C-alpha positions as CSV (number, residue, x, y, z in Angstrom):
1,M,0.0,0.0,0.0
2,R,1.5,3.3,-1.0
3,G,1.1,6.4,1.1
4,K,-0.4,9.6,-0.4
5,P,1.9,12.4,-1.2
6,M,2.8,14.4,1.9
7,V,2.1,17.8,0.5
8,D,-1.7,17.8,0.1
9,K,-2.5,21.4,1.0
10,R,-1.3,24.8,-0.1
11,R,1.7,26.0,1.9
12,K,2.0,29.7,2.8
13,V,5.7,30.8,2.6
14,L,7.0,34.2,3.5
15,F,10.3,35.7,2.2
16,V,11.9,38.6,3.9
17,D,14.8,40.6,2.5
18,D,15.5,44.4,2.6
19,Q,17.4,44.3,-0.8
20,P,15.0,44.8,-3.7
21,N,17.2,42.9,-6.2
22,V,17.4,39.9,-3.9
23,L,13.7,40.0,-3.4
24,Q,13.1,40.1,-7.1
25,G,15.5,37.2,-7.6
26,L,13.5,35.2,-5.1
27,K,10.3,36.0,-6.8
28,R,11.7,34.7,-10.1
29,A,13.3,31.6,-8.5
30,M,10.1,30.6,-6.7
31,R,7.7,31.4,-9.5
32,S,7.3,27.7,-10.4
33,L,6.0,27.0,-6.9
34,S,3.1,29.4,-7.1
35,K,0.9,26.6,-8.3
36,S,1.2,24.8,-5.0
37,W,2.4,27.5,-2.6
38,D,1.0,30.9,-1.6
39,L,4.1,33.1,-1.7
40,Y,4.6,36.4,0.1
41,F,7.5,38.8,-0.3
42,V,8.2,41.7,2.0
43,S,11.2,44.0,2.5
44,S,11.3,44.4,6.3
45,A,10.8,42.5,9.5
46,Q,8.0,44.9,10.5
47,E,6.1,44.1,7.3
48,A,6.6,40.4,8.0
49,I,5.1,40.7,11.5
50,E,2.1,42.7,10.2
51,L,1.4,40.1,7.5
52,M,1.8,37.1,10.0
53,E,-0.7,38.7,12.4
54,K,-3.3,38.6,9.6
55,E,-2.3,35.5,7.7
56,P,-1.2,32.1,9.1
57,I,2.3,31.4,7.6
58,D,3.8,27.9,7.4
59,A,7.4,29.0,6.8
60,V,9.5,32.2,7.0
61,V,12.7,32.6,4.9
62,T,14.5,35.6,6.1
63,D,17.8,37.5,5.6
64,M,19.9,38.2,8.7
65,C,21.2,41.7,8.3
66,M,18.3,44.2,7.9
67,P,17.8,47.7,9.3
68,N,15.7,48.4,12.4
69,M,15.0,44.7,13.2
70,N,17.3,42.0,12.0
71,G,16.5,38.4,11.1
72,S,17.5,37.0,14.5
73,K,15.1,39.4,16.3
74,L,12.3,38.6,13.8
75,L,12.7,34.9,14.3
76,R,12.6,35.3,18.1
77,Y,9.3,37.1,17.7
78,V,8.1,34.3,15.4
79,I,9.0,31.7,18.1
80,E,7.1,33.6,20.7
81,R,4.0,34.4,18.6
82,F,3.9,31.6,16.0
83,P,5.9,28.6,17.4
84,K,4.7,26.2,14.7
85,T,6.1,28.3,11.8
86,V,9.2,26.9,10.2
87,R,12.1,29.3,10.4
88,I,14.8,29.4,7.7
89,V,17.7,31.9,7.4
90,L,19.0,32.8,3.9
91,S,22.0,35.0,4.4
92,G,25.4,36.0,3.0
93,Y,26.9,36.6,6.5
94,S,28.3,33.7,8.5
95,S,30.5,35.4,11.1
96,P,30.9,33.6,14.5
97,K,28.5,36.3,16.1
98,T,25.9,35.7,13.4
99,V,26.0,31.9,13.9
100,M,25.7,32.4,17.7
101,D,22.7,34.7,17.2
102,L,21.0,31.9,15.2
103,I,21.4,29.1,17.8
104,G,17.9,28.1,18.9
105,V,16.0,30.5,16.6
106,T,16.3,28.8,13.2
107,H,15.5,25.4,11.8
108,Q,17.8,25.8,8.8
109,Y,20.6,28.1,7.7
110,L,21.3,28.5,4.0
111,P,24.2,30.7,2.6
112,K,23.7,33.1,-0.2
113,P,23.8,32.6,-3.1
114,C,21.5,29.6,-2.9
115,D,20.0,28.0,-6.0
116,A,16.2,27.7,-6.2
117,E,16.2,23.9,-6.1
118,T,18.1,23.8,-2.8
119,L,15.9,26.4,-1.3
120,K,12.8,24.6,-2.4
121,R,14.0,21.2,-1.1
122,T,15.0,22.8,2.2
123,V,11.6,24.5,2.8
124,E,9.7,21.3,1.7
125,R,11.7,19.0,4.0
126,A,11.4,21.4,6.9
127,L,7.6,21.6,6.5
128,A,7.4,17.8,6.2
129,M,9.3,17.4,9.4
130,R,7.0,19.8,11.1
131,D,4.0,17.8,10.0
132,I,5.4,14.5,11.5
133,L,6.5,16.2,14.8
134,D,3.1,18.0,15.1
135,N,1.0,14.9,14.3
136,E,-1.6,14.8,17.1
137,E,-2.2,11.0,16.9
138,I,1.5,10.3,17.3
139,K,1.9,12.8,20.1
140,A,-1.1,11.2,21.9
141,L,0.5,7.8,21.5
142,L,3.9,8.9,22.8
143,S,2.1,10.5,25.8
144,R,0.8,7.1,26.8
145,L,4.2,5.5,26.8
146,D,5.8,5.2,30.2
147,R,9.3,4.4,29.0
148,L,10.9,6.3,26.2
149,P,14.7,5.9,25.5
150,S,16.7,9.0,26.2
151,L,19.5,10.5,24.2
152,P,22.6,8.7,25.6
153,S,25.0,11.0,27.6
154,L,28.0,9.3,25.9
155,Y,26.6,10.3,22.5
156,S,26.1,13.9,23.7
157,E,29.7,13.9,25.0
158,L,31.0,12.7,21.6
159,V,29.0,15.3,19.8
160,A,30.4,18.0,22.0
161,E,33.9,16.8,21.4
162,L,33.4,16.6,17.6
163,D,32.0,20.2,17.6
164,S,35.0,21.6,19.6
165,P,37.7,23.4,17.5
166,D,40.4,21.1,18.8
167,A,38.6,17.7,18.4
168,S,40.9,14.8,18.0
169,I,40.7,11.1,17.2
170,K,42.7,10.3,20.4
171,R,40.2,12.2,22.6
172,V,37.2,10.5,20.9
173,G,38.9,7.1,21.6
174,E,39.4,8.0,25.2
175,I,35.7,9.0,25.6
176,I,34.5,5.7,24.2
177,S,37.1,3.7,26.3
178,K,35.3,4.9,29.5
179,D,32.5,2.5,28.7
180,V,33.9,-1.1,28.7
181,A,30.8,-2.7,27.3
182,M,30.7,-0.1,24.5
183,V,34.3,-0.8,23.6
184,A,33.6,-4.6,23.3
185,K,30.5,-4.1,21.1
186,I,32.2,-1.6,18.8
187,L,35.3,-3.8,18.3
188,H,33.1,-6.8,17.7
189,L,31.2,-5.0,15.0
190,V,34.1,-3.3,13.2
191,N,35.9,-6.6,13.0
192,S,32.9,-8.3,11.4
193,A,32.0,-8.7,7.7
194,F,29.8,-5.6,7.9
195,F,32.8,-3.3,7.6
196,G,35.1,-5.5,5.5
197,L,38.3,-4.1,7.0
198,V,41.5,-5.9,5.9
199,R,43.3,-5.4,9.2
200,R,42.0,-6.3,12.7
201,V,41.0,-3.4,14.9
202,S,42.1,-3.6,18.5
203,S,41.3,-0.2,20.1
204,P,38.6,2.5,19.9
205,T,41.1,5.0,18.7
206,Q,42.1,2.7,15.9
207,A,38.4,2.2,15.0
208,V,37.9,5.9,14.9
209,A,41.0,6.4,12.7
210,L,39.9,3.7,10.2
211,L,36.1,4.3,10.0
212,G,35.8,8.0,10.7
213,L,34.3,10.0,13.6
214,D,30.7,10.0,12.3
215,T,30.6,6.3,11.8
216,I,31.7,5.7,15.3
217,K,29.3,8.3,16.6
218,A,26.4,6.5,14.9
219,L,27.5,3.1,16.4
220,V,27.7,4.7,19.9
221,L,24.2,6.1,19.6
222,S,22.6,2.9,18.3
223,I,24.4,0.6,20.7
224,K,23.5,2.8,23.7
225,V,19.8,3.2,22.6
226,F,19.4,-0.6,22.1
227,S,21.0,-1.2,25.5
228,Q,18.2,0.7,27.2
229,F,15.8,-2.1,26.4
230,D,15.7,-5.4,28.3
231,A,15.6,-8.4,26.0
232,Q,13.9,-10.4,28.8
233,K,10.9,-8.0,28.8
234,I,10.5,-7.8,25.0
235,K,8.9,-11.2,24.3
236,V,7.2,-10.5,20.9
237,F,10.4,-10.6,18.9
238,S,14.1,-11.2,19.3
239,L,16.0,-8.1,20.3
240,D,19.2,-9.7,19.1
241,K,17.7,-10.4,15.7
242,L,16.4,-6.9,15.4
243,W,19.8,-5.5,16.3
244,M,21.5,-7.6,13.6
245,H,18.9,-6.5,11.1
246,S,19.5,-2.9,12.0
247,V,23.3,-3.2,11.7
248,S,22.8,-5.0,8.3
249,V,20.5,-2.2,7.0
250,G,22.9,0.5,8.3
251,S,25.9,-1.1,6.7
252,L,24.1,-1.9,3.4
253,A,22.6,1.7,3.3
254,R,26.1,3.1,3.7
255,N,27.6,1.0,1.0
256,I,24.7,1.8,-1.4
257,A,25.2,5.5,-0.7
258,K,28.9,5.1,-1.6
259,L,28.0,3.2,-4.8
260,E,25.7,6.1,-5.8
261,G,28.5,8.7,-5.3
262,C,27.0,10.4,-2.3
263,D,29.0,12.9,-0.3
264,R,30.4,12.0,3.1
265,Q,27.5,13.5,5.0
266,E,24.9,11.6,3.0
267,I,26.9,8.3,3.5
268,D,27.1,8.9,7.3
269,D,23.4,9.8,7.4
270,S,22.5,6.7,5.6
271,F,24.4,4.6,8.1
272,M,22.9,6.1,11.2
273,A,19.4,6.1,9.8
274,G,19.8,2.5,8.9
275,L,20.9,1.6,12.4
276,L,17.9,3.4,13.9
277,H,15.2,2.8,11.3
278,D,13.3,0.3,13.5
279,L,13.7,2.1,16.8
280,G,9.9,2.6,16.9
281,K,9.4,-1.2,17.1
282,L,11.4,-1.3,20.3
283,V,9.5,1.6,21.8
284,L,6.1,0.1,21.1
285,A,7.0,-3.5,22.0
286,D,8.5,-2.4,25.3
287,N,5.7,-0.1,26.4
288,M,2.7,-2.0,24.9
289,P,3.6,-5.6,24.6
290,D,0.1,-7.0,24.4
291,Q,-1.0,-4.6,21.7
292,Y,2.2,-5.1,19.8
293,A,1.7,-8.9,19.9
294,E,-1.7,-8.2,18.4
295,A,-0.1,-6.2,15.6
296,I,2.3,-9.1,14.9
297,E,-0.5,-11.6,14.8
298,I,-2.5,-9.4,12.3
299,A,0.6,-9.1,10.1
300,R,1.2,-12.8,10.1
301,R,-2.5,-13.8,9.7
302,E,-3.2,-11.4,6.9
303,G,0.2,-11.4,5.2
304,I,0.7,-7.7,5.5
305,P,3.9,-5.7,6.6
306,Y,4.2,-4.9,10.3
307,H,3.9,-1.2,9.7
308,E,0.4,-1.6,8.2
309,A,-0.7,-3.8,11.1
310,E,0.8,-1.4,13.6
311,R,-1.3,1.4,12.1
312,R,-4.5,-0.6,12.7
313,V,-3.6,-1.1,16.4
314,F,-1.9,2.1,17.3
315,S,-3.0,4.6,14.6
316,A,0.7,5.1,13.9
317,S,3.5,2.9,12.7
318,H,6.9,2.2,14.2
319,A,8.5,4.4,11.5
320,E,6.5,7.4,12.7
321,V,7.1,6.8,16.4
322,G,10.9,6.4,15.7
323,A,11.0,9.5,13.6
324,C,9.2,11.5,16.2
325,L,11.6,10.3,18.9
326,L,14.6,11.4,16.8
327,G,13.0,14.7,16.3
328,L,12.6,15.1,20.1
329,W,16.3,14.4,20.4
330,G,17.1,17.1,17.9
331,L,18.7,14.9,15.3
332,P,19.1,16.2,11.7
333,E,16.1,16.3,9.4
334,P,17.6,13.8,6.8
335,L,17.8,11.2,9.5
336,I,14.3,11.8,10.7
337,E,12.9,11.7,7.1
338,A,14.8,8.4,6.4
339,V,13.4,6.7,9.5
340,W,9.9,8.2,9.0
341,L,9.4,7.2,5.3
342,H,11.6,4.1,4.9
343,H,8.5,2.1,4.0
344,N,6.9,4.8,1.9
345,P,9.6,6.9,0.2
346,S,7.3,8.2,-2.5
347,R,5.7,10.4,0.2
348,S,8.9,12.5,0.4
349,P,8.9,15.8,-1.4
350,I,12.6,15.3,-2.3
351,R,13.2,13.8,-5.7
352,S,16.9,12.9,-5.5
353,F,19.0,10.1,-4.0
354,S,19.2,10.6,-0.2
355,A,19.6,8.7,3.1
356,L,15.9,7.8,2.7
357,T,16.6,6.1,-0.6
358,A,19.5,4.2,0.7
359,V,17.7,3.0,3.8
360,H,14.5,2.0,1.9
361,I,16.5,-0.1,-0.5
362,A,18.7,-1.6,2.2
363,D,15.7,-2.5,4.4
364,V,14.0,-4.4,1.6
365,L,17.1,-6.2,0.4
366,A,18.2,-7.1,4.0
367,A,14.7,-8.5,4.8
368,R,14.8,-10.5,1.6
369,T,18.3,-11.9,1.7
370,L,19.8,-11.5,5.2
371,H,17.0,-11.7,7.7
372,P,13.8,-13.1,6.0
373,S,12.1,-14.0,9.3
374,I,12.1,-10.4,10.7
375,E,8.9,-9.3,9.0
376,G,5.5,-11.0,9.0
377,C,5.4,-10.1,5.3
378,Q,8.4,-8.9,3.4
379,P,8.5,-5.1,2.9
380,E,8.1,-4.1,-0.8
381,M,10.4,-2.1,-2.9
382,D,8.8,1.1,-4.0
383,A,9.4,0.6,-7.7
384,D,7.7,3.8,-8.7
385,Y,9.9,5.8,-6.5
386,I,13.1,4.1,-7.7
387,S,12.0,4.5,-11.3
388,A,11.2,8.2,-10.8
389,L,14.8,8.7,-9.6
390,G,16.0,6.9,-12.7
391,L,17.7,4.2,-10.7
392,S,15.8,1.0,-11.8
393,E,18.9,-0.3,-13.6
394,R,21.0,-0.1,-10.4
395,M,19.1,-2.8,-8.7
396,S,21.6,-5.6,-9.6
397,A,24.5,-3.6,-8.2
398,W,22.7,-3.1,-4.9
399,E,21.7,-6.8,-4.7
400,E,25.4,-7.7,-5.3
401,E,26.4,-5.4,-2.4
402,C,23.9,-7.1,-0.2
403,Q,25.2,-10.5,-1.3
404,K,28.7,-9.5,-0.2
405,I,27.5,-8.9,3.3
406,A,25.6,-12.2,3.3
407,E,28.7,-14.1,2.3
408,G,31.0,-12.2,4.7
């Protein structure tokens, strides 16, 4: 069953810039969107506020440096008066002070000049993320759950280290080494067929040096999150099998992203999203075991995927629950989207290869080849989505990559 397109109502998007030539350029660049969006263009923060008091606006795209009231002050006003409005900065200034001013007030920052397609994709994705995080049914479901996993402190410590100006591989290795169980699991994984390393890895510092900071960061997050669940309490499926499936999907998604020539960030996003794509299953099974057992029984009896059976029982699927949790943790939007739509990628407004594409493909191939007993009914490849991206002929290459993991 395919989901309907996400964008099913007219979006109201407001552009704010005090330079007339920039505003005219934005009007020209965004003209093609006027069929599906209501577009507003104003030359000052005051005009923006006056308009927003009269008209509900879905997203504000503003410059930073404007007279009287700058973009930062405008966005702080928007937060206070219209907290559900998506806030995007489009600016040619990126000084340290400017960046500090933006912390906590903007959802996205785009440098000038910015091409129309990038701006369009950014606004569409930000609006899509708002929709999932503001979904009343999912929020109601999460409010009924007694135990939600927290963002691990070790992960937060790693992120802080990576964001520091003097971050080092040695320091990251030392942080990980404080958790003996974490060290054991990371070394076990990186020396397995999933990573295909020629030499044996014997220390966290060596693992970081060989695999990269972001890969290790993703492993730390997923291992610590899974460790918050008790395998003895989750009776409806095997926690170990779900973990192995998640690692398989993460590894395969990363390899597929590499095959498709993605940049480093997209490859890392594909890996982390693959590791966390089924987090919602853990949350639902841990908090509502009887209802989740009912969903599994429906899936097996009727031969439908888990996510469809979950929707009948919970009014939401594990994909939506997992995505919402990642959103609450403040993880990047490409990760949230990849987890949210990994069963229904056609619902994404983005029509280019992304972490979502890699995770969708990897999940289907892993369920077919590596872990066929995980799902009550095998997830389907969204052939229309793959075809729309012009990637249908790449299927054999992806299957070959999956086979390498299976034979490793």
